[in-house]
N, C-alpha and C positions, 0 to 999 in steps of 0.2 A: 504494500499500499504506499501512501505518500507521506512525505515529511512536510508538514505545515508549520509555518511561522505566522501566528495570528497577532495583529497589532491593533490596539484601540486605546482611546484615552478615557479617563474617569472624570467624573463631575464633582469630586470631593466627597467627604464623609456624608453618607446619607443621601447623596445627590444622584443616585444611580438613574441612568437614562434607559429607554427602551433599546438603543443601539448598543449600549454597554452590556446589557442583559443578553441581547442577541449574540454578542461575542462570546460570553461565558458559556452559554447554553449550547451554541452551535459547536464550540470548542470540544466540550464534553461529549456531544453526540458523535463528532467525527472520531474522537478517541474510542469510543465504544464500537465504532464500525471498523476499527483495526488500524487507524491512521496514527502515526507519531505526530504529536502536536506539541509545540512550544508557544508560549504566550509572552508577548511584551507589552506591558501596560503599567500605568500608575494607579489603576483602579484597585479598590479593595475587592479581594475574592469573596464571593458568597461563602458563608461558613460551611455549607454543605459540600462545597467543592474543594475544600482545602487539602483533603487527603487524596485527591485524584492523581493519577499517574501521568502528569505532564509537567514540564519544567516551566517555571514562572521566572521572568526576567523583568527588572525594573528600569534599566537604562539600555541605550543603544550599544554602549561600550560593553556591558556584560554579554550581550548576544554575540558580539564581534569576538570577544575573547573565548567564548565557548567553542568558536570554530566549526560549528555544525552547519553545513550548507542545506538550506530548505529546498524542497522541490518547488514550492509555491509560497509566495508572501501575500497574506490576505489581510487588507486593512478595512477598518470599519469607521464610518462616521466622519463626513466632511464638516460637521459642526465642531470637530476637534482636529484642525488642520495639522497641528504640530506632529501628531502621531501618524497621520497619512504621509507627511513629508518624510518622516523616519522610515516608514515602510518602503517608500520609493527609493530612498538611498540604499537601504539594505538589499532590495531587489536588484538594483543596479550593481552593487558590489559583487553579488553572488551570480549575477546573470540569470536570475531566477524569474519566472513569470510573476507579474504583480497583478492581483485581482482586487476588486473593490466592491464593498457594499456601502453606498453613499449614506443610507439610513436617515437622512434628514432633508428636508425641503430646501432648495437652494437659497430662498430668502433668508434662511438661518445660517448660511455658510459665512464665516467671518472673513475668509480669504478666497474670493471668487477666482483669482488667478491661479492659486494652488488647486482649486476645485477643477478648473478647466484642464490644468496639466495632468492631474490624476486621471480624469475622464478619458483624456486622449491616450494616456500610457497604459491604462488597464487592458490586460489581455481578456478579461472577462469582467463585466459589471453586473452585479446582482440587484435587481430592482423589485420592490414589492407591489407596484402597480404600473399600468401602462402610462398613467400620467407622470410617474417618476422616470419611466423610460424616455418619454418625450423630453423631459427636463434635462436628463443627462446627455441626450443627443444634441440638445441645443448648446451644450457645453463641449461639444466635439467628440463624444463617444461614438465609435463606429457601431452602426446598427446591428451588424452581425455578431458583435461581442456582448450584447445585452442578453441577460439571462433572467427569467422569472424566479422569484424566491417566495415560498409560502411563509406564513407566520405561525407562531405557537404560543400558548400561554405559559408563563413562568410562575408556578404556584407551588409552595411547599406545605407539608403538613396537612392535617385534617381541620376544616374550618370550625370555628366555635362562635356562630353568630349570636346565640343567646347571651353568652358571656360578654361579647362586645357591646351588645345593646344594654345590658345591665350596667356594665362599667361606665358607659357614657350617658346613662339615663335617657335611653331612646325609646319612647313609647309609641310615637306616630311614624309617619312616612319619613323615609330618609333618602335624600339625593346625595350621591357621593361624587365629588371631583377627586380624582387620584392621578397626580402627575405633578410636573414641575410647575410652580406658580409663576406663570408668565402671561403677558398680555396676549400672545398669539394662541395660547391654549384656551383663552376665553374666560379666565377668572373674572374679569371686571364685568363682562356681559352676564355671567351667571349671578354675580352679586346684584346687579341691577334687575335681573329677572326675578329675584327672590320675593320682593314685595308684591309683585303681580301675581305670583303663585299663592301667597299667603291670603289674598282676597277670597279665594276659593277653598284652599286647603291650608288653614292656619296652623295645623299642627305639623307641618312639613319642616323638618331640620335639614340644613344644608351643611355637609361635612366637607372640609377641605383638607386633604392629605397630601403630603409631598414636600419636597425641598423649596426653600425660599429663594428661588433662582433670581427673581427680580424683586428687590427690596421694596419698591413702592407698592407693587401688587400684593406682596405679602403683608405689608403694613395695612392695607386697606382690609384685608381679610381679618387680621388679628384685632384691629380696632373697631370693627363693625358694631354699631350700637345695639343691634338686635341679638339676643342670646340664642336665636334659632340659627344663626351663622356661627359655626364653630370650626376652629383651626386645630386639628388633632396633630399637626406636625409630621415628622418623619415616622414612618411605620416600619418596624422590622418585617421580615418576610411572613412570619406567622400571623402577625397582627393585620398585615395587609390582606391576607386571605380571609381572616375573620371579618374585616370590614366589608369586603366585597360580598361575602355571604350574608351579612347583616343588612345591607342596604336594599332599597327598593329599585333604584334606577342608578346607573352610572351615566354621569353627564360630563361631556368634554367638548364644549362649544368652540373647537379649534378653528382657526382661519388659515393656518399653515401647518400641515402635518403630512405624513406618508401613510403609515399604518400603525396607529397607537397600539402598543402591546396590550394596554389595559382593556381594549375591547375584546381581545381573545380571552383575557382573564375574566372579565365580566360574563362573557358567554359560558365559560367553563363553570361558573357559578350559577348559571341559569338566570342572569339578569339582563333586563332590557337596557339598551343603550340609546342615549340622545347625543347626537354629534353635530358639530357645525358643518357647513357645506364647503369644506376645503377641496382643492383640486385633487381628484382622484377618488374622493370619498365613496362614490357609487360602485367602485370596484372593491372597496374594503367592506362595506356593509350593504345589505339588501334592504333598502328603504321600505318600511312598512312590513317587513318580515322579521328581521332580527334587530332592527334599530329604526330610529326616526332621524332623518336628516333635516336640519332646519337652518334658515339664514341666521348669521351671526348677529342678531339683534335681540335685545332683551324680550320684547313683546312676543317674537317668534319662538324663542327658547321657552319662555313661559307657557305658551299655548301647547307646545310639544310635551313639555313636562306634565301639564294638567291633563292632557289627553290620555296619559298613562296613569297618573296618580288616581284619576277618578274612574278608571276602568281596569279593575283587577284581571279580568279574563284577557284583555288585550295585552296588558303588561306581561302576564305570564306566558302568553303565547310567543311573544318576541323573545323572551328569555329561553324558552324551550327550543325555539328555532335556532338560537345562537349556540345552545349546548349541543344540538344535533350537529351543527357545523364542526364544532371542536371534536366531537367524538368520531366524525367521519374522516379524520385525518390530519388535524392540526397538531402535529407532533414535532419535537425537535429532531427526531430521526428522519422525518420527511424533509425538514429544512437542510439537514446534513446531506441527504441523498440528492437534493437539488443542487447543493454546492458541488458535490462530486460531479454530477451530470453536466454542470456548466464549466468545468475546468477547461482551459484552452487546449484546442487540438492543433495538429499541424506541427510546424517547426518549433521546437522547444517545448513541446507538449509534455505533459506528465503521463508516464506509463502507470496506469492505476494498479497494475498487477505486480510490478517490480518496484514502483516508487522511484523511477529514474526518468531522465529526459532523454 
């Protein structure tokens, strides 16, 4: 099999992104499929992966000193350009194929020049939607090198929804925002939608969980005058699972996204999703089947939420449809298989049987 060097950046303590979690989980799935995998990252390893059989490097120099040439260098997340640049240098040093999972919407790339260079250099680009594929083509990616990549939930442990509700004194309906607290994720829109929801469903509590990525957004949540808006901060993996199982709806009214991992996690817990109408969203969710897609405006978000909060049967049906999608094949093994299938062919290709070029 192949020798992978996987490179991605972290978002600080408690600030794990979907791209970072994709990196860890796909790495583990590749290892379980028989590949030799090394990881270069400044991210904290999930506790449940610390004992796994792959080498972990913290700096580029450590990788070079180890002297083990990879068959492929796989970089994640153009929202963390420093690590992508490192992966490009290492691929060049070892004359190994460079492959890329951009994992974030181009409007969120801090270095568009680096993004363009990486898209052009990649022997394979793994994209989560056709909209993302169109975006990387506009940055110079060769169409024949673009590969589709599925998504999967990242959940650990057995959920304890009753304990979560008791601990947070939740008796009524719960709308959960789970993600980085940023403007583009729709935190402000959801805050403005809350009073509109309360006119009809006054017992609804809005929980915000995740890292305080943008200080003004986080401050607006933390200092909200109504006690029905609650910031529960960073959640460990078990508590995240508990929160998803305890809520009634997961709402992420994003204006810029690719495929939020939390949608797959909500579906795995049988929860309906309300999402913003970001580019490519209709490839991610099935509007009216497992989620509701709404314009990113407070009144529209409130209407979508109320349509589910006041209709238990419809809300349950959406959650059940999502759970069915997950059970039909949204697994990390399927993600790893797609990575394997998309590895570059032709000159310099990887021999999947011998692990050589």
